[in-house]
C-alpha positions as CSV (number, residue, x, y, z in Angstrom):
1,H,169.6,61.9,-232.8
2,Y,172.1,61.1,-230.0
3,G,175.1,62.7,-231.6
4,Y,178.7,61.5,-231.5
5,F,181.3,62.6,-228.9
6,E,184.9,62.0,-229.7
7,D,185.7,61.8,-226.0
8,P,183.4,59.2,-224.4
9,G,184.5,60.4,-221.0
10,T,182.9,63.9,-221.4
11,K,181.0,64.7,-218.2
12,P,177.4,65.8,-218.5
13,E,177.9,68.8,-216.3
14,D,180.7,70.0,-218.7
15,I,178.5,69.7,-221.9
16,S,177.1,72.9,-223.5
17,L,174.3,73.1,-226.1
18,N,176.9,74.0,-228.6
19,M,178.8,70.8,-227.9
20,I,175.5,68.9,-228.5
21,Y,175.1,70.6,-231.9
22,Q,178.7,69.7,-232.7
23,A,178.2,66.1,-231.7
24,Q,175.1,65.9,-234.0
25,E,177.1,67.4,-236.9
26,R,179.9,64.9,-236.2
27,Y,177.3,62.0,-236.2
28,A,175.9,63.1,-239.6
29,T,179.5,63.4,-241.0
30,L,180.2,59.8,-240.0
31,L,177.2,58.6,-242.0
32,A,178.0,60.8,-245.0
33,D,181.6,59.6,-245.1
34,L,180.3,56.1,-245.8
35,V,178.5,57.0,-249.0
36,V,180.5,55.6,-252.0
37,K,178.0,55.9,-254.9
38,T,178.2,59.7,-254.9
39,D,176.8,59.9,-258.5
40,M,173.6,58.2,-257.5
41,P,170.5,59.4,-255.5
42,I,170.4,58.8,-251.7
43,L,167.3,58.1,-249.7
44,D,167.4,59.4,-246.1
45,V,164.6,57.3,-244.4
46,G,163.2,59.1,-241.4
47,C,165.1,62.3,-242.2
48,G,163.8,64.2,-239.1
49,M,164.3,67.9,-239.3
50,G,166.8,67.6,-242.2
51,G,170.2,67.8,-240.4
52,L,171.7,64.9,-242.4
53,L,170.2,66.3,-245.7
54,G,172.1,69.5,-245.0
55,V,175.4,67.7,-244.7
56,L,174.7,65.7,-247.8
57,N,173.7,68.8,-249.7
58,R,177.0,70.6,-248.8
59,R,178.8,67.7,-250.4
60,G,176.9,68.1,-253.6
61,L,175.0,64.8,-253.3
62,D,171.5,64.2,-254.5
63,A,169.5,63.3,-251.4
64,T,165.8,62.7,-250.9
65,G,164.2,62.8,-247.5
66,L,161.4,60.7,-246.2
67,T,159.2,61.4,-243.2
68,P,155.6,60.8,-242.3
69,D,155.6,63.7,-239.8
70,K,153.8,66.8,-241.1
71,N,155.8,69.2,-238.9
72,Q,159.1,67.8,-240.1
73,S,157.9,68.0,-243.7
74,R,156.9,71.7,-243.4
75,H,160.3,72.5,-241.8
76,I,162.2,70.7,-244.6
77,R,160.2,72.2,-247.4
78,A,160.9,75.7,-245.9
79,N,164.6,75.2,-245.4
80,Y,165.9,72.6,-247.8
81,P,165.7,72.2,-251.6
82,N,165.6,68.4,-251.4
83,A,162.9,66.2,-252.8
84,L,160.7,64.8,-250.0
85,L,158.5,61.8,-249.6
86,E,155.8,62.4,-247.0
87,C,154.9,58.8,-245.9
88,K,156.0,55.9,-243.8
89,F,158.9,54.0,-245.5
90,E,156.9,50.8,-245.8
91,D,154.2,52.8,-247.7
92,M,156.4,54.7,-250.1
93,P,155.4,54.5,-253.8
94,T,157.4,51.8,-255.6
95,T,156.7,52.7,-259.2
96,G,159.9,53.6,-261.0
97,V,162.2,53.2,-257.9
98,T,163.6,49.7,-258.5
99,G,167.4,50.1,-258.3
100,K,167.1,53.9,-258.1
101,Y,169.1,54.6,-255.0
102,G,172.9,54.1,-254.6
103,T,172.5,54.6,-250.9
104,V,169.7,54.1,-248.3
105,I,170.3,55.6,-244.9
106,T,168.4,54.8,-241.7
107,S,169.6,57.1,-239.0
108,E,167.7,56.2,-235.8
109,S,164.7,55.3,-237.9
110,L,165.5,51.6,-238.2
111,Q,164.0,51.0,-234.8
112,Y,160.6,52.1,-236.1
113,L,160.5,50.0,-239.2
114,D,158.6,46.8,-239.7
115,L,161.5,44.6,-240.9
116,K,159.3,42.1,-242.7
117,R,158.1,44.9,-245.0
118,A,161.1,47.2,-244.9
119,L,163.9,44.8,-245.8
120,P,162.3,43.6,-249.1
121,L,161.7,47.3,-250.0
122,I,165.3,48.3,-249.3
123,N,166.4,45.3,-251.5
124,Q,164.2,46.6,-254.3
125,I,165.2,50.2,-254.3
126,L,169.0,49.7,-253.9
127,A,171.0,49.9,-257.0
128,E,173.4,47.0,-258.0
129,G,176.3,47.4,-255.6
130,G,174.5,49.9,-253.5
131,R,174.8,50.1,-249.7
132,W,172.4,50.5,-246.8
133,I,173.9,52.7,-244.1
134,A,172.2,52.1,-240.7
135,C,173.0,53.7,-237.4
136,D,170.7,52.9,-234.4
137,Y,170.5,51.2,-231.1
138,F,169.5,47.6,-230.5
139,R,168.3,45.7,-227.5
140,S,170.7,43.1,-226.1
141,G,169.0,42.5,-222.7
142,A,166.1,43.6,-220.5
143,A,165.7,47.3,-221.3
144,A,163.7,49.8,-219.3
145,E,161.7,50.5,-222.4
146,K,160.9,48.5,-225.5
147,S,162.2,50.5,-228.4
148,G,164.8,49.0,-230.7
149,H,165.0,45.7,-232.4
150,Y,166.8,42.8,-230.7
151,W,170.3,42.5,-232.2
152,D,170.3,38.8,-232.8
153,A,166.9,38.8,-234.3
154,F,167.9,41.6,-236.6
155,L,171.0,39.7,-237.8
156,R,168.8,36.7,-238.6
157,Q,166.4,38.8,-240.6
158,L,169.2,40.4,-242.6
159,D,170.5,36.9,-243.5
160,E,167.0,35.7,-244.4
161,H,166.4,38.6,-246.8
162,G,169.8,38.3,-248.6
163,F,171.7,41.0,-246.8
164,E,175.3,41.0,-245.5
165,L,176.7,43.1,-242.7
166,V,180.0,44.3,-244.3
167,Q,181.0,47.0,-241.8
168,Q,180.0,47.2,-238.1
169,R,181.1,49.6,-235.4
170,D,179.8,49.8,-231.9
171,I,179.7,53.5,-231.1
172,T,177.8,53.1,-227.8
173,P,180.5,54.9,-225.7
174,H,180.4,57.9,-228.0
175,I,176.6,58.5,-227.7
176,L,176.4,58.0,-224.0
177,P,177.5,61.6,-223.1
178,T,174.3,62.9,-224.8
179,I,172.2,60.4,-222.8
180,A,174.1,61.4,-219.6
181,Y,173.5,65.1,-220.4
182,A,169.7,64.5,-220.7
183,H,169.7,62.4,-217.5
184,H,171.7,65.0,-215.6
185,W,169.3,67.9,-216.5
186,A,166.2,65.8,-215.7
187,A,167.5,64.3,-212.4
188,K,169.4,67.3,-211.0
189,I,167.2,70.2,-212.2
190,L,163.8,69.3,-213.6
191,L,162.8,66.8,-211.0
192,P,163.8,69.0,-208.0
193,L,161.9,71.9,-209.6
194,L,158.8,69.7,-209.9
195,E,159.1,68.5,-206.3
196,F,159.6,72.2,-205.2
197,G,156.5,73.1,-207.1
198,E,154.4,70.4,-205.4
199,E,155.5,71.6,-202.0
200,K,154.6,75.2,-202.9
201,L,151.2,74.1,-204.3
202,Q,150.5,72.2,-201.0
203,V,151.2,75.3,-198.9
204,K,149.9,78.1,-201.2
205,A,146.9,76.4,-202.8
206,P,145.9,73.3,-200.7
207,G,142.6,73.1,-202.5
208,W,144.3,72.6,-205.9
209,Y,146.8,70.2,-204.3
210,F,144.0,68.1,-202.9
211,A,142.4,68.0,-206.3
212,V,145.6,66.6,-208.0
213,Q,147.3,64.7,-205.2
214,D,145.9,61.3,-206.4
215,M,147.6,61.9,-209.8
216,L,151.0,62.7,-208.3
217,P,152.2,59.0,-207.7
218,F,151.3,58.1,-211.3
219,M,153.2,61.1,-212.6
220,H,156.2,60.3,-210.5
221,R,156.2,56.7,-211.7
222,K,156.1,58.0,-215.3
223,I,159.0,60.3,-214.7
224,D,161.0,57.6,-213.1
225,K,160.4,55.4,-216.1
226,N,161.4,58.1,-218.5
227,L,164.5,58.8,-216.4
228,A,165.5,55.2,-216.7
229,T,165.4,55.4,-220.5
230,V,168.1,58.1,-220.4
231,D,170.2,56.6,-217.7
232,P,173.5,55.9,-219.4
233,V,174.4,53.0,-217.1
234,Q,171.1,51.2,-217.8
235,F,171.3,52.0,-221.5
236,A,174.8,50.5,-221.8
237,A,173.8,47.5,-219.9
238,A,170.7,46.6,-222.1
239,K,171.4,48.2,-225.5
240,K,174.2,48.8,-227.9
241,Y,174.4,51.5,-230.6
242,I,175.8,50.2,-233.9
243,L,177.0,52.0,-237.0
244,M,176.6,49.6,-240.0
245,V,177.1,49.2,-243.7
246,I,174.9,46.6,-245.2
247,E,175.0,45.2,-248.7
248,R,173.3,42.4,-250.7
249,K,175.1,39.1,-250.5
250,A,177.4,38.4,-253.4
């Protein structure tokens, strides 16, 4: 995930890999701090490589991971003791899980969920008085790429399915340093290396260059598009990253 930097003004050229790891740990801690039903099971939807599971485990909480990714599943089974559901959230078995979880967490996985199927399922598996902790980005304008739900549409669907947004915090400034770090490395290092390689290929192996030259414009357009997705200015203009606590309406 994007991590959380305490200082939004951290410059990308000053960021180390260790600072990225610390930001990711800080992000997971923010989510774990919002768990209130500590005596009930937690479901981490889209648990990735298990970083949040590790934080929850260290607090002695009963957390189950869910991921459809086979590589992630193998990693989690090898490194964590947690129960694991290997499926898409919308396809999880529902027998015996009504009201089972005191907390459902979607950490950068909400953007992938089919809300019409996922929201009724969250409603079903949440215990009475349980909470859904969600942290993800949402589209608020014309984004360079199409991931993420539209914020206004998401709020309407919450209301339609009987949910209430009880806590909301815009943490966009705190995740932008991670995006700026990725953009810095891609634009200042990887792209120049690619262009240098093309020039070398043209001089040293003109035959190979001739064979691939028609593909180069397409490749550069693809790179430019990917760079736009990690441009912190474009991200902040078209998206916002929200940390939320959601509960059933009283």
